C-alpha positions as CSV (number, residue, x, y, z in Angstrom):
1,S,-0.2,0.0,0.0
2,Q,1.1,3.5,-0.7
3,L,0.9,4.1,2.9
4,A,3.5,1.0,4.4
5,K,5.9,2.8,0.9
6,E,5.6,5.9,2.4
7,F,7.1,4.7,5.9
8,G,9.6,2.0,4.6
9,M,7.1,-1.0,5.4
10,P,7.5,-4.6,3.5
11,A,3.6,-4.8,1.3
12,T,4.3,-8.2,1.0
13,I,5.9,-11.0,2.8
14,R,8.0,-11.6,0.3
15,E,9.3,-7.9,0.4
16,A,9.9,-8.3,4.5
17,G,12.4,-11.0,3.4
18,V,10.6,-14.8,3.7
19,E,13.1,-17.2,0.8
20,E,9.9,-18.2,-1.8
21,G,10.9,-21.7,-0.9
22,R,11.1,-22.0,2.7
23,F,7.4,-20.1,2.2
24,I,6.5,-22.4,0.0
25,A,7.2,-25.3,1.7
26,I,4.8,-24.2,5.3
27,V,1.9,-22.2,3.0
28,K,0.0,-25.1,3.4
29,D,0.4,-26.4,7.1
30,M,-0.4,-22.0,7.9
31,A,-3.3,-22.7,6.3
32,Y,-4.0,-25.6,8.3
33,E,-2.6,-23.9,11.4
34,A,-5.3,-21.3,10.0
35,F,-8.0,-23.2,10.1
36,A,-8.2,-24.9,13.1
37,D,-7.7,-22.0,15.8
38,Q,-10.6,-20.8,16.7
39,T,-11.3,-17.2,15.3
40,T,-11.8,-18.6,12.1
41,T,-15.0,-20.9,13.0
42,T,-16.2,-16.8,14.2
43,N,-16.2,-15.7,10.5
44,P,-19.6,-15.3,8.8
45,R,-18.6,-18.6,6.3
46,L,-16.3,-20.7,7.2
47,P,-13.3,-21.4,4.5
48,L,-12.2,-23.9,2.8
49,V,-8.4,-24.1,3.9
50,E,-7.3,-24.0,0.2
51,E,-8.8,-20.4,0.0
52,L,-6.6,-19.6,3.3
53,E,-4.0,-21.5,1.1
54,I,-4.8,-18.9,-1.6
55,L,-4.8,-15.4,1.2
56,Y,-1.1,-16.7,2.3
57,K,-0.1,-16.7,-1.5
58,Q,-1.5,-13.7,-2.0
59,A,-0.2,-11.9,1.1
60,Y,3.5,-13.3,-0.4
61,Y,3.6,-12.6,-3.6
62,G,1.0,-9.7,-3.4
63,Y,-2.3,-9.9,-5.6
64,D,-1.1,-8.7,-9.1
65,E,2.0,-11.1,-9.3
66,W,-0.4,-14.1,-7.4
67,Q,-2.3,-13.4,-10.3
68,K,0.2,-13.5,-12.8
69,Q,1.3,-16.5,-11.4
70,K,-2.1,-18.2,-10.7
71,E,-3.4,-17.5,-14.8
72,S,0.0,-18.7,-15.9
73,V,-0.7,-21.9,-13.9
74,V,-4.5,-22.5,-15.3
75,A,-3.2,-21.8,-19.2
76,A,-0.6,-25.7,-18.4
77,P,-3.2,-27.9,-17.3
78,E,-5.5,-26.5,-20.1
79,Q,-2.4,-27.8,-23.1
80,A,-1.6,-30.4,-21.2
81,S,-5.1,-32.0,-21.3
82,D,-4.9,-30.9,-25.2
83,Q,-2.1,-33.1,-25.7
84,M,-3.4,-36.1,-23.4
85,D,-6.3,-35.7,-25.9
86,I,-4.6,-35.9,-28.8
87,A,-2.2,-39.1,-27.5
88,I,-5.6,-40.7,-26.6
89,H,-7.3,-40.0,-29.8
90,S,-4.0,-41.2,-31.3
91,L,-3.9,-44.5,-29.1
92,V,-7.7,-45.6,-30.2
93,D,-6.7,-45.3,-34.0
94,K,-4.1,-47.6,-33.7
95,Q,-6.2,-49.6,-31.5
96,I,-9.3,-49.7,-33.9
97,E,-6.7,-50.1,-36.6
98,S,-4.7,-53.3,-35.1
99,Q,-8.5,-55.1,-34.7
100,F,-9.7,-54.4,-38.2
101,A,-6.3,-55.8,-38.8
102,V,-6.5,-59.0,-36.8
103,N,-10.2,-59.5,-38.3
104,G,-9.0,-59.6,-41.7
105,N,-10.5,-55.5,-42.2
106,S,-9.0,-53.0,-43.2
107,T,-9.5,-48.7,-42.4
108,T,-8.0,-47.4,-45.4
109,N,-10.1,-48.3,-49.0
């Protein structure tokens, strides 16, 4: 935030000097501990552990940086899914062709 910058305060956990590897190693445990904390149950809606982990990641990276990382991670599975679909269709096609060959038929006329 602007006020934090004016006073020279870090705006994120990363800016406070916490190493990324160390943070990633403990963020899931922190989310579980936050979920188990008695004050969490006083919220109007009980958050999921995954939501608490996201909040921690937003606090570590800053919202804008976290959003960029999230978008790049979301794109990767979609590409992998497309590649998997192609591989599956290729295997099915080969299976069908080999089945026809065993039966003495041909798929190419």
